[in-house]
Steps between C-alpha positions, in 0.01 A plus 500: 500500500590852617250792497647645179474176301157434639348839412702626199406249226712478185828400341541771238818702503325806632335311791826327593660847516212621711542211746872569529431870564254409778753269661786751477293795641293315763750558786521877441271717707524808282177628334430318178281598203323229300367605160284298266172502319171417663467129572874414476527387867657792682380386842626151438842647436478712813404189706795311342739778598369496862464125562830394338710761679618606846155627600313179425398449861380857545160644392404567137211739451364581153313826431328610178532873501222553252237390755577774754403865544757736641357483855457121490851437359665711773295356783550144375880552463562703822219387729327741734428574868161487658318834445721608207184543295128438534497120437827432685344325797816299580868502424581327173843361401610610156651274233844646560484370854350160394773451233787619713810295419338364184375617158224724383398463134337804348331407170391768253700764682439746214131520610593676824415867518775756544397539865536129571828491308637771726404301810669185363810695401557611857490141619751396235730793578489494883394137581253644743140600521236640737160331546212733440411684826828403664788728611739208501730433204565133447786339322433232237709237337318385188612409148274657239434325170290713263347417166353681204366430153554863394793701379592695816727738306203605290295537811765735641488712181123519533528619859332183633795340673768654728849483356657481847285202583595339171871533592427337837319196365721444198808365692457140378266394219358193327308502170260223418457401134149486350369156406509580131879506529528160657241290324716187538390508868128476418482108499664496844263769628200309366616181673553699829154654485325169418685328793381773732145474375500122540598547871229763543213321328609139560478421127750341266542715196826410327580776261367689194481360149791550264293743290401692818865527602600626159230762528598601848869553395389707203328766707658826619341494844469870585383396852806276530509209744183608679307491173645156409413363839137634484467341151619169621275519812195584292550211246602264777154548655309489173684187369322160517817306417837445667666654198383863476407618154470870445232504235523750212177662618668571838834623361365850428484554878878546513544723196689822568186706428172341623211509255177688583179327403154507654322173439227382747715236664863543368779309665738641755748548220324819392503846650163608651372836391218707639374854498551705813170603649588867527536551119174687447450803276284679747709653778206464746513117455875472583573286803743627757841341513427250782174383347656465161796309631272262698281444193801431276649253748162319524471480121850358478448251779168368360655444155817343644311259724268396220789447262722303727211270596432444132861403438491261805168343391329641810738343745519761779790331673711494188403854407591629844840340478556635148436851601679480836207541733367295788202279392269664754585849382460403134168330585374828657588685179299240300197569727559876499470527124215243484673261256239235452554124507356476156760740367791287638508168668597595852665216693 
């Protein structure tokens, strides 16, 4: 099975078209723009383009632009020389150098500041860059694949995205359909996720019940494939049987608009609400921003830990897996917020 068939799951007309587009464009090294809603699998498409084409033996480096400040983005991309700034104690190779000959995937490119956009534009125009603190201009041979879940033309009108950069990245393009437009693929996706989880947890879940599958295919899935995968992962872990049954009490978890209730020990399906500690009427009693932020985080963490342990019947190992944390780190949170053994049965 090739990389495209392995990672792009589905047999709907729109997905078959997507697979063909990936195959037909994979050997071109021109800049390519992937557009699609959050959770549709833009990085999987980027990897499919890279590993099924002429650059498959070369490096592939993925960068989420939303995680970088201006300075960090530029230093990570270009690298720097020793002494270029206070913390530059040694030379550091940039990602452009590391990926030379291969592909750089820039996800959420619309989150870059105008300053970072200008730096990227020069690389795209000139195929060259200069590490921070260096007088030497280096040539680079990299294919850029960029992705966005925003309307870049609207961003241009709002003055948030450079039009000249848009023209540079919009040479080739691929659009990924949302899951709600290819619901016939949901059974195949469910099987794929369960097979992966069986390998991960060494269990033997077979599928979901017929009623559960009907329910899953009736949803609009605003979070797309990622939301569906998380839903299957959650119920896979909570299921006691080989055939997973998404109970009606659990189904509210995947509604488009989550409910907000505040019962003592509600399930994970409900949104947690709490009052920020800085909301006092007396100005003298207001916390500063840092203290208020820390208090709000602690309030959230305490409620979240208590709730997820309740759902998992006090099983710390299962709760840690469900929320994506290491067991030791989760156990420290249990101790930090003094969640007693008589409140949940901690195993």
